[in-house]
N, C-alpha and C positions, 0 to 999 in steps of 0.2 A: 596208592593215590586214591583220594576220595572220589566218589562218582560224581559229586557236584562239581569238583574241579575239572574232571574230563568233560562234563557237559558244557561248562563255561568256555573251556579251551576250544571245544568243537564249535560253539556259538561264535567265538571270535574268528575262527578260521573260516566258518561259512560266510560271515560278514565280509571278510577279506576277499574270499573267492567271488562273491556276488559283486563287490566293488571292482575286481579285476575284470570280470566278464563284461560288466556295463562299460567300463572305461575303454576296453579293447573293442567292443561291438559299436560303441557310439564314437570311437576315435577322440576321446576327451583328453585334454592336456593335463589330467589330474591323475596322480598315482592311485591304483586300485585300493591299496590299504587306507588311503585318506578317505575315499568315497565309502569304503566299508565302515569306517569309524563314524562317518556322517549318518550312515544307515543305522548303526548301533545307537547313536545319540537319539535319532529320531524314534527308535523303538523305546528307548528309556523315557523319552519325554511323553510318549503315548501311554506308557505304563505308569508314569508319575512316581516312580520310585526306583531304587537300585536294589535288585535282588541281593540278599546277603551272600550267596555263593559267588556272584559276580564281583562284589565288593572285596570279598576275602581273596579271591584269586587274583584280581587286578593288584591288590596291594602286594601279594607275593611276587608278581611279575615286576612290579615297580621296584621292589626291594633288591631284585637281581637284574636290574636293567643294564648294568655295565656289562654283563655276559652277552647281551644281545648286540654289543658293538664289536665283538671279536670278529665275526665274519666281515663287517665293514672294514675293519683294520687289515684283515688278510687280503681283501680286495685291493686296498690301497698299496700294500706291499707288492702284490701280483703286478700291478699296473704302474709301478714306480717309473719305468721308462717313459711312459706316456706323460706322467706328471712332470718328470724332469724336462721333457721336450716342450711341454705346453704350459709351464709354470706361469709365464706372464699373463696369458689370457685367463687362466684359472684365478689368479690373484685379483685381476682387474674385475672379473665377474663377481667374486666374492665381496670385494670392496665396494663395487658399484651397487650390487643388490642390498648390501648392508645400508649404505647411505640412502638409497631409495626407500627402503623400509623405514628408516628413521624419519625421513621427510614425510612419508604418508602418515605415520603415527603422529608426528608433530602437527600436521595439517588437520587430522581427525580430532586431536585434542583441542586445537584452536577453534575449530568449527563447533565442537561441543560446548566450549566456554562461551562462544558468541551466542549460540542458540539458548543456552541456559540464561545468559544475561538478558537476552531479548524476551524470553519467557517471563523472567522476573519483572522486567519493566512493564510488560503488558499485564501481569497479574496485579502489580501495584497500581497501575492506572485504572484498572477495572474496579478496584476496591474503593477508589475515591469518588 
């Protein structure tokens, strides 16, 4: 394995670790890996470029992304009894959160359209 790949994997794991530590210490309702990814994004924005080793390694991970779902599938099979007993609340939560996400996205789209139309009217009025 390339030394650059090992460094990038170490960087990704350190970002995840920092995210886990911060979310647990601050009792945040955000998964540690998500906060770690935000930290990585902030670092990349500060750097203003994506290092070649990071780009190459991330493409390799994304090419094999399906392998990362195997543990999740095994966890589902392991807890099949709970899923069988609680299927209705799970389905309701999934359906409800999907509808809520669609409504929020539609609201954001409509708000953006309205603000752009308003900005266009103000721009046209100021030109005359």
